DRENGU-929627 format. One record per residue (C-alpha): x, y, z; chain. Coordinates in pm, whole numbers. Layout:
- xx, yy, zz, kette
- X, Y, Z, A .
...
end
This chain:
- xx, yy, zz, kette
- 1657, 6, -4539, A .
- 1928, -66, -4286, A .
- 1859, 266, -4116, A .
- 1491, 177, -4071, A .
- 1578, -153, -3906, A .
- 1823, 3, -3664, A .
- 1571, 262, -3541, A .
- 1304, -2, -3488, A .
- 1553, -213, -3293, A .
- 1637, 86, -3073, A .
- 1273, 133, -2990, A .
- 1243, -228, -2887, A .
- 1542, -203, -2651, A .
- 1395, 86, -2451, A .
- 1234, -30, -2128, A .
- 867, 59, -2090, A .
- 769, 299, -1814, A .
- 613, 120, -1520, A .
- 256, 241, -1453, A .
- 304, 193, -1076, A .
- 610, 418, -1054, A .
- 404, 730, -980, A .
- 202, 557, -708, A .
- 512, 474, -507, A .
- 622, 835, -511, A .
- 269, 952, -420, A .
- 243, 733, -111, A .
- 588, 834, 12, A .
- 478, 1198, 19, A .
- 153, 1140, 210, A .
- 173, 1183, 586, A .
- -65, 998, 811, A .
- -293, 1189, 1048, A .
- -294, 908, 1305, A .
- 22, 752, 1438, A .
- -63, 423, 1609, A .
- 215, 229, 1775, A .
- 200, -151, 1797, A .
- 141, -124, 2173, A .
- -160, 103, 2119, A .
- -299, -132, 1856, A .
- -268, -426, 2094, A .
- -447, -237, 2372, A .
- -728, -132, 2136, A .
- -767, -490, 2015, A .
- -784, -633, 2369, A .
- -1042, -372, 2473, A .
- -1248, -454, 2165, A .
- -1241, -830, 2230, A .
- -1330, -786, 2598, A .
- -1618, -553, 2514, A .
- -1758, -802, 2262, A .
- -1727, -1082, 2520, A .
- -1909, -872, 2783, A .
- -2186, -782, 2540, A .
- -2224, -1150, 2455, A .
- -2255, -1239, 2822, A .
- -2510, -960, 2885, A .
- -2723, -1072, 2590, A .
- -2790, -1415, 2745, A .
end
C-alpha cells in the first residue's frame, strides 16, 4: 500500500503542460508579409484622418 501512495504523490507533483505553450512557438516562427514602421503608421493615420475630414466638409 505504501508503494501505491508514493506513485500517486509523484503524479501530483508533476507540473501540467500549459496549453498555450505551442502557440508561443507557432507565432515566433511566422514571418509577417508587411513590415510597417511606426513612422509609416503615423503617416497612414494622418492621411486617413485628413481624408475623412475632407469628405465631411465636401458632404455639407
